[in-house]
N, C-alpha and C positions, 0 to 999 in steps of 0.2 A: 504492500500499500504507499503510495507515495504523499509527502509532507503534504500535498494540494487536499488530497482524496482526504486524508486523513482530518486536516482543519473542517474541511465542509463535513463531513459527518460528523463532528464534533459541535460543529455548529447549529445543526439541524437537531441534534438530541439535544442541545442545553435549549434550544428555542421549544422543542417537543415540553421536555420537561416543566419549563416554567408557565407556559401557556395550561399544562394541564394543572398544575395547583394554585395556578391564578383562578380558574374556573371553578377549581374543586373550594376556596376563601369565596368565591363570587359569589356561588350556589348553594352553600350552606352558612355562611358568614356574613349576610349582605348588610347586617348593620355596622356600620361601622363606629366604633368606640374607642377607647384609648387600649385596651386590653389588644383587640384585632390589629389596630394601627400597629401597636409593638411585636405583636408574632407577624405580621406581615413585612411591616421593615427586616425584620433579622431574616427572613425565610426566602423574601424576593431579593435580596441585596446582591443577587450575585454570586460571585464565585467560581470556581472552575466544574461543578458537580460530578466532580468523578465518581461518586456512588452512584450515582442514575446513569453514565457513562458506563459503569461497569455491568450495571444491569442490564441496559441497553445491548451490550455489547455480547454479553452472557447469552441474553434472547437470542439475537442474529446466529451465535453459535449454535447453540440447541432448535434452532427452526421456532421459536416461539414468537404467538402473535405479538406485536408491540402494545396492542391495546389492551391484553393483560400486563405486560410490563411495566403501564405506566403506573399503573396504583405502586407495583413493588419499589418501585422508582422514589417513588410520591414520600411512601411511608418511611421510607429509609433517610432521603434528606429531609424529612420532618425530625425525624428523629437526631440528626446530626444538626441539625440546626439551634434547636434544645438545647443540644449537649455544649456550645461553643456560647449562648445566652449564657448558660450557666457559668462554664468555663470562664468567661471574662468578669465575673464577678468580684467586688473589691475579697471576698470571702475565699476568693480562688485564687484565679490570677491576677487577677484586679488589673488588663488591661483597656486601653482608654479607644483605642482604634482595630475595627475590623474589616477584612477587606476594603482597606481606605476609608471607612467611614467611619465616624462615634458609634462605640459599642452600644447595646441596647439599654444597658443601665445607664449611660450618658446620656441618651437622646431622649431617656424616658427619667426613669427612677429605678432605684433598685428591688423594690416590691413589685413591680409593673413587669419588671425584665423576669423575676422569679415566675411572678405569673406566666407569663408567653411562652416562656419553657416547659413549662407544666400542662399548659393548652394543646403544645406543640406533641408534645409525645400521648397526649389523650386520641389528638387528630392523626397521627401515624396510624394509632391500630384503628380509626374508625374506616379511615381510608380501606384500609388491608377488608375491613369486611365488604367493601362493596366490589370485589373483583366477583366476575364471572366466572365461576369454576366450581368444583367439587368441593361441599362443607369442610368433607375430610381434610382435604389440602388447605382450605384457608386455615384452618383450625392449626397445622402444623405451619402454615406461615407466620401466624402469630405468634405458637411456639419458641422457634427461631429468633425471629424478631426480637422477642421478649428475653431469651436466654441472652442475645448478643447485646442487649442494651441495660441489663443488670447487672447483678452483684459477679455474674462469671465471665460478664463482658465491660462492657465500655463503664460504668458507674462503677466496681471495682477495681478496672485497672485505672480510675480516676484518682480512687480511692489511695492506692498504693501509691502511685505518683506523688500525690499530697506527699504522703508518710514519708518517702525517700528523701523529703526537702533535707538540706545540710545532711546527708549522708553519700558516703565514695561508696556507689552500687558495683559487681560486677557485669560483665555482657551477660551473664544465662540471668541475673535478676532482672535486666533493661529487658530483655527479650520478654521474657513473663510480664512484665507491667504493660509492654506496648503490645503485645498478641490483645491481650486485653482491650487497653485503652483505645488503640489503633485499628488492630487487624479486626476485630470482632467482627463489627458494623461491616465493612470490608469485605470479610470472609459472606456475612448476611445478603451483601447484595449479589453475589456470583449464587451462593449455595440457594437461596431462595427461588431463584429462577429452576435449579434442578429443581426442585419440588411442582414447580408449574410443568415441568417434561413429562407429559405420563408417560416416556417410552424412554426415559434417560436410563439409560443402562449404567451400572454401579464401576464401572469402569473409568463413565465420563464423569461419576460426581465425586470420587477420590480423583480424579484429574483436578476437578474446579476447585475442589478444598484444596489442595495442594499449592495451586495458580495462586486462590486467595492470601495463602498464606503466605507466601514470598512478595505477593504484589502488597501487603500489608507491610511489610518487614523492609522492603524497599522503600515503599514510602516515606515511613516512620524516620527509616534512617536520613532521606535525604531533607525532609523536615529537619532534623536536629541541625544537618549541614547549611542549611539556608538560615536559621535561626543565627550562625553563627560569620556566614560572609556573604548572606541575601540583603540584597537594597531594600530599604522599606518601604518606599510606591510603589516598587515592584511586586512585592509579594502584600501588599496591604494591612501590614502587621506590623508592629514595633519589634525590631532583630534583637535579640541579647537579652530576651526573657527568662531565658532557662538561667544562664546565669544569672541574672538579678536574683532569682529565685533560690540560688544554691542549687540546681538539679543535676543530677550526673545526665551525659547524653551520649549520645556515640562519640561523637568527635573526642569528646573528654575521657575517654576510657580508652579508645583507638586508636585516635589521632583524625584529621579530617580526611589524609591520602588513603588510609584503612577501611576507613568509614565508607568512601566514595566507590570503592574495590567491592564493599560488603554488598552494597545499595546495587553494584552490577552483576553480581554473581549472584543474589535472589532475583534481579529480572530476567536475566537467563533461566534461572533453573521457574522461572512461572511460565515461558516462554517455553518449555521445553513440554510442558503438560499438554498442550493444546492439539498435538496431533490426533489422539484421540476422538475430539468432538466430531458432531455429525455435520453439521453446518460450516460457514462462514468465519475463523475465529482470529482473521487479519486484525479486524479492532482491538479486540481481544490484547493481539501480539503488540502491535502499533502502543495501546495505553502502556503496556509495563514497558517496553522500552524508551517511551516519553519518560517514564521515571525518573530515569538517571540523568537526563539532562533538563530537567523544566528550571524552572529561575524563578517561580513563584506557587 
């Protein structure tokens, strides 16, 4: 896949998920109030939409109707948006900038930001319930998303991350934190598509799980690298926040060069899993390769 085709497809998918989520808000929450304005502000503020892109790319590789993928992609992005709102709060990372804009609690206030995150989390599961699929599959989707964002996933990883401040961690401890904090929701973006694929083989599901693991690891390692060498205007958030919060990062443990090499290795491992998938996996491949060169 050429860079031009990749960029075109990325733009199409970003527009698709943005339109779908805007439609959900317009149809189900037509009365604009402070809470709706706050959650809309954070949900619709742009961003790369990496998780929805992964869902659409996996749907393509498994030959799943994108009309079904919309609901999964939106639910995951809503969970992601809620997590960012809460991560930015003064009690957490205390960040004032997100995607080049004031964070939710800065634009509104702390209490409204907390409620906006709460509402987005509930909305994610509401959206999943609308999928035109076998109810048993819908239950499985809800269970997988619940696990990915709860104690055994994102929230648990965030808790471990906060506990790690002012401590020097080893790489294995770092891996566990980021498999939960970042990797679990990324894995859900891919594996939930496997649940929608009624004829998906065990081999394909295993390949998707391994792809998602390596993708998530590469993503987090590069995120840590960008926190050191990135440009604030380009990445849309403060750089050096991990260092200021005394957090262990991959560059602080491994050094910048070895961190970049580790990210490249995970990217290559992810790509190696794609051969067994029945449909076109070229976009999944390009996403994994894009990770190691991204600037934001």
